[in-house]
C-alpha positions as CSV (number, residue, x, y, z in Angstrom):
1,M,42.0,-60.6,-67.0
2,S,39.5,-58.4,-67.9
3,S,37.2,-59.9,-65.6
4,K,39.3,-59.7,-62.5
5,K,39.8,-56.1,-63.3
6,K,36.1,-55.9,-63.6
7,A,35.9,-57.5,-60.1
8,R,38.2,-55.7,-58.2
9,G,36.6,-52.7,-59.5
10,K,33.5,-53.5,-58.2
11,A,34.6,-54.5,-55.0
12,R,36.3,-51.2,-54.5
13,R,33.3,-49.2,-55.5
14,A,31.1,-51.3,-52.9
15,A,33.6,-50.6,-50.3
16,K,33.4,-47.1,-51.0
17,S,29.7,-47.1,-51.4
18,R,29.5,-49.1,-48.0
19,K,32.2,-46.6,-46.1
20,A,30.4,-43.4,-47.7
21,R,27.0,-44.9,-45.9
22,E,29.0,-45.5,-42.8
23,E,29.9,-42.1,-42.9
24,D,26.8,-40.8,-43.8
25,A,25.1,-42.7,-40.7
26,A,27.7,-41.6,-38.5
27,A,27.2,-38.1,-39.4
28,A,23.4,-38.4,-38.8
29,A,24.2,-40.0,-35.4
30,A,26.7,-37.1,-34.6
31,A,23.8,-34.3,-36.0
32,V,21.3,-36.0,-33.6
33,D,23.6,-36.1,-30.7
34,E,24.5,-32.5,-31.4
35,K,20.9,-31.5,-31.6
36,N,20.1,-33.4,-28.3
37,S,23.2,-31.5,-27.0
38,I,21.9,-28.1,-27.8
39,D,18.4,-28.8,-26.8
40,S,19.5,-30.0,-23.7
41,Q,21.9,-26.9,-23.2
42,M,19.2,-24.5,-24.3
43,Q,16.8,-25.9,-21.7
44,R,19.6,-25.6,-19.1
45,L,19.8,-21.9,-20.4
46,K,16.1,-21.5,-20.3
47,I,16.1,-22.7,-16.4
48,D,19.0,-20.5,-15.6
49,Y,17.5,-17.8,-17.3
50,E,14.1,-18.2,-15.6
51,D,16.0,-18.6,-12.5
52,A,17.7,-15.6,-13.0
53,L,14.8,-13.5,-14.1
54,L,12.9,-14.4,-10.8
55,A,15.9,-13.5,-8.5
56,N,15.9,-10.3,-10.6
57,V,12.2,-9.8,-10.1
58,I,13.0,-10.2,-6.3
59,N,15.3,-7.9,-6.1
60,L,13.4,-5.6,-8.1
61,L,10.8,-5.8,-5.6
62,A,12.9,-5.4,-3.0
63,A,14.3,-2.1,-4.7
64,G,11.1,-0.8,-5.4
65,N,11.7,-1.0,-9.0
66,S,9.9,-3.6,-10.6
67,K,6.8,-3.2,-13.0
68,I,5.0,-5.5,-10.2
69,C,4.2,-1.8,-8.1
70,P,4.9,-1.6,-4.4
71,H,3.1,1.8,-4.4
72,G,6.3,3.1,-2.0
73,F,5.7,0.5,0.5
74,I,8.8,0.8,3.0
75,P,9.5,-2.8,4.5
76,L,12.0,-3.1,7.3
77,P,14.8,-5.3,8.0
78,L,13.7,-8.9,8.7
79,Q,14.2,-8.7,12.5
80,E,12.5,-5.5,12.8
81,G,9.3,-6.6,10.2
82,H,8.1,-9.0,12.1
83,V,7.1,-6.6,15.2
84,C,5.3,-4.3,12.6
85,E,3.5,-7.0,10.6
86,A,1.9,-7.9,14.1
87,F,1.1,-4.5,14.8
88,I,-0.8,-3.9,11.7
89,D,-2.7,-7.1,12.4
90,S,-3.4,-6.0,15.9
91,L,-4.7,-2.7,14.6
92,G,-6.7,-3.7,12.2
93,D,-8.5,-6.9,13.9
94,G,-9.0,-4.8,16.9
95,F,-10.6,-1.7,15.2
96,R,-12.6,-4.1,13.0
97,A,-14.0,-6.1,16.2
98,C,-14.7,-3.0,18.1
99,C,-16.8,-1.5,15.5
100,E,-18.5,-4.7,14.9
101,E,-19.1,-5.6,18.4
102,S,-20.2,-2.0,19.9
103,K,-22.3,-0.3,17.4
104,S,-22.5,2.3,20.5
105,M,-18.7,3.2,20.3
106,G,-17.6,5.8,18.0
107,M,-14.7,5.5,16.0
108,I,-12.6,7.4,18.7
109,E,-13.2,5.0,21.2
110,C,-12.7,2.2,19.1
111,F,-8.8,3.8,18.5
112,K,-8.6,4.4,22.1
113,N,-9.5,0.8,22.6
114,V,-7.0,-0.4,20.1
115,Y,-4.2,1.9,21.5
116,Y,-4.6,0.8,25.4
117,T,-5.0,-3.0,24.1
118,T,-1.6,-2.3,22.3
119,E,0.6,0.3,23.8
120,R,3.0,-2.2,26.3
121,K,3.0,-5.2,23.7
122,Y,4.1,-2.9,20.7
123,A,5.5,0.3,22.5
124,E,8.4,-0.1,19.9
125,V,6.3,0.5,17.3
126,W,3.9,3.3,18.6
127,N,7.4,5.2,19.7
128,D,9.0,4.8,16.8
129,P,8.4,7.3,13.7
130,G,10.3,4.8,11.1
131,K,8.5,1.8,12.0
132,L,5.1,3.6,12.0
133,Q,6.3,5.2,8.4
134,S,6.5,1.7,7.6
135,V,3.3,0.7,8.6
136,I,1.7,3.7,7.2
137,S,3.2,2.5,3.6
138,Y,1.8,-0.8,3.7
139,F,-1.6,0.6,4.5
140,L,-1.3,3.0,1.8
141,A,0.0,0.2,-0.7
142,R,-3.2,-2.4,0.4
143,G,-5.5,0.5,-0.3
144,T,-3.6,1.5,-3.8
145,D,-4.3,-2.2,-4.5
146,Y,-7.9,-2.4,-3.3
147,I,-9.1,0.8,-5.3
148,L,-7.1,-0.6,-8.4
149,E,-9.4,-3.8,-7.9
150,G,-12.7,-1.3,-7.7
151,D,-13.1,-1.7,-4.1
152,Y,-13.6,1.6,-2.7
153,K,-14.9,0.8,0.9
154,N,-11.9,-0.2,2.8
155,P,-10.8,1.4,6.4
156,L,-7.2,1.6,5.5
157,A,-7.7,5.2,4.6
158,I,-8.7,5.9,8.2
159,Y,-5.6,3.7,9.5
160,V,-3.3,6.0,7.4
161,S,-4.8,9.4,8.7
162,F,-4.8,8.4,12.6
163,L,-1.2,7.3,12.0
164,E,-0.3,10.0,10.2
165,Q,-1.5,12.4,12.9
166,W,0.4,10.2,15.4
167,V,3.6,10.8,13.9
168,A,3.1,14.5,13.3
169,I,1.7,15.0,16.7
170,E,5.1,13.6,18.3
171,H,7.2,15.2,15.7
172,T,5.5,18.7,16.3
173,T,5.8,18.3,20.5
174,Q,9.1,16.6,20.2
175,A,8.2,14.2,22.6
176,K,6.6,10.8,22.9
177,C,3.1,10.7,21.9
178,N,0.2,9.4,24.2
179,W,-3.5,9.3,24.2
180,D,-4.3,12.4,26.3
181,K,-1.7,14.3,24.1
182,F,-3.5,12.6,20.8
183,L,-6.7,13.1,21.7
184,A,-6.1,16.9,22.3
185,L,-4.5,17.7,19.3
186,C,-5.8,15.4,16.5
187,N,-7.8,16.4,13.7
188,W,-10.9,14.1,14.4
189,S,-12.8,15.6,11.9
190,Q,-10.5,14.8,9.1
191,I,-10.3,11.1,10.1
192,G,-14.2,11.0,10.7
193,E,-15.0,12.5,7.0
194,L,-12.8,8.9,5.6
195,P,-15.5,6.1,6.4
196,G,-18.3,7.7,4.3
197,A,-16.2,9.9,1.7
198,D,-17.0,9.8,-2.1
199,N,-14.5,7.9,-4.3
200,H,-13.0,11.0,-5.7
201,T,-12.2,12.1,-2.1
202,L,-10.4,8.6,-1.5
203,V,-8.6,8.0,-4.8
204,S,-7.1,11.6,-4.1
205,F,-6.3,10.5,-0.5
206,F,-4.1,7.9,-1.6
207,K,-3.1,8.9,-5.3
208,K,-0.9,12.2,-3.5
209,R,0.6,9.9,-1.0
210,I,1.8,7.5,-3.3
211,P,4.9,8.0,-5.4
212,C,4.1,6.0,-8.5
213,K,1.4,6.9,-11.0
214,C,-0.6,3.7,-10.6
215,L,-3.9,5.9,-9.6
216,E,-3.8,8.2,-12.4
217,K,-6.2,6.4,-14.3
218,R,-8.6,6.3,-11.7
219,H,-8.4,9.4,-10.6
220,K,-9.4,10.6,-14.3
221,E,-12.4,8.2,-13.8
222,V,-13.8,9.8,-10.5
223,K,-12.4,13.3,-10.9
224,S,-15.9,14.4,-12.0
225,I,-17.8,13.5,-8.8
226,T,-18.2,16.4,-6.4
227,K,-16.1,16.1,-3.0
228,I,-18.1,15.9,-0.1
229,G,-17.5,17.0,3.2
230,I,-19.6,16.4,6.8
231,C,-20.9,19.5,8.5
232,H,-19.5,19.7,12.1
233,N,-22.9,20.7,13.2
234,L,-24.8,17.4,14.5
235,S,-27.9,19.4,14.2
236,C,-27.6,19.6,10.6
237,S,-30.6,19.4,8.5
238,L,-29.1,18.0,5.2
239,P,-28.8,14.3,5.0
240,D,-25.9,12.9,6.5
241,R,-25.0,16.4,7.1
242,K,-23.1,15.8,3.8
243,A,-22.3,19.2,1.7
244,T,-20.3,20.3,-1.3
245,R,-16.7,20.5,0.1
246,S,-15.7,23.6,-1.7
247,K,-18.7,25.8,-0.5
248,M,-18.1,24.5,3.3
249,L,-16.9,27.1,6.0
250,Y,-14.2,26.3,8.6
251,C,-13.4,27.5,11.9
252,T,-11.0,30.0,11.6
253,Q,-9.2,29.5,15.3
254,C,-9.0,25.4,15.2
255,R,-9.2,25.4,11.5
256,I,-10.5,21.8,12.0
257,A,-14.5,22.1,12.4
258,N,-16.2,22.6,8.8
259,Y,-19.7,23.6,8.5
260,C,-22.2,23.6,5.5
261,S,-23.4,27.2,6.4
262,R,-22.8,30.4,8.4
263,E,-26.4,29.0,10.4
264,C,-24.6,25.8,11.4
265,Q,-21.6,27.4,12.4
266,V,-23.6,29.9,14.7
267,A,-25.7,27.3,15.6
268,D,-22.7,25.0,16.5
269,W,-20.8,27.9,18.2
270,P,-22.0,26.8,22.1
271,E,-20.9,23.3,22.0
272,H,-17.6,23.7,19.7
273,K,-16.0,27.1,21.4
274,N,-15.0,24.8,24.5
275,Y,-13.4,22.5,22.1
276,C,-11.5,25.5,20.3
277,S,-10.5,26.9,23.6
278,D,-8.9,23.8,25.1
279,R,-7.2,22.8,22.2
280,K,-5.6,26.4,21.8
281,L,-4.5,26.0,25.6
282,T,-3.1,22.6,25.3
283,T,-1.2,23.2,22.3
284,Q,0.4,26.6,23.7
285,K,1.6,24.3,26.9
286,L,2.7,21.2,24.6
287,M,4.7,23.9,22.3
288,Q,6.4,25.7,25.6
289,K,7.6,22.4,26.9
290,K,9.7,21.9,23.8
């Protein structure tokens, strides 16, 4: 009798042990399944997060608030952006090609060539201050990036100054600008100093035109460099007619021509006086038409 009880007890213990092992195995399998499920879910969450993050970056860039700074670039709606992009390419390619192909042509002639080449095809840009402002903001953003990369020798400051004056003249005269009007009223000396400008002048040019502080560090690095100007007297004896800008004199009538000394100003007056008089008369006539 006792042996039967022992056998039954042993069988119960064996069954209980088997059930425990089965339960442990099931629990382990469930744990693995749960882990796999969690890993899968985490992977999905990671993908969703990355997609959301990318979408957020795109939205921030469009709003101009991303750490990837657009430096104030003003993108136009897509349907308008294409013509501005094409205009940007035409202006840049046309100006560079003119400068490279014809060494005898000066900056004014190259800009004139670009204008007459594009005036009809891109009339909607030339005559729309909003589109021109978008183009200007693009050149400012790209020029800022170039400086941050250590490239100070790019023509984008020239394009910005040229287009800024175009918009300003159209606004001042309250009439569509054309080449003859622009030629008479443009401050060519201001544009002409930019190609050979010192790094301090170039960084300052972009820094005061962008809304961000991306050029603060660069400005501190070049702040000790003396700003240089170009004497308007073509016969100036200084190397490349360059002089310390803070010591230069300027014509009080046109406020455009700068001179390294009183002697240069007097020497250049026979040539400069006609420009001064013509500019004054042209300005008066244009203002009377408003």
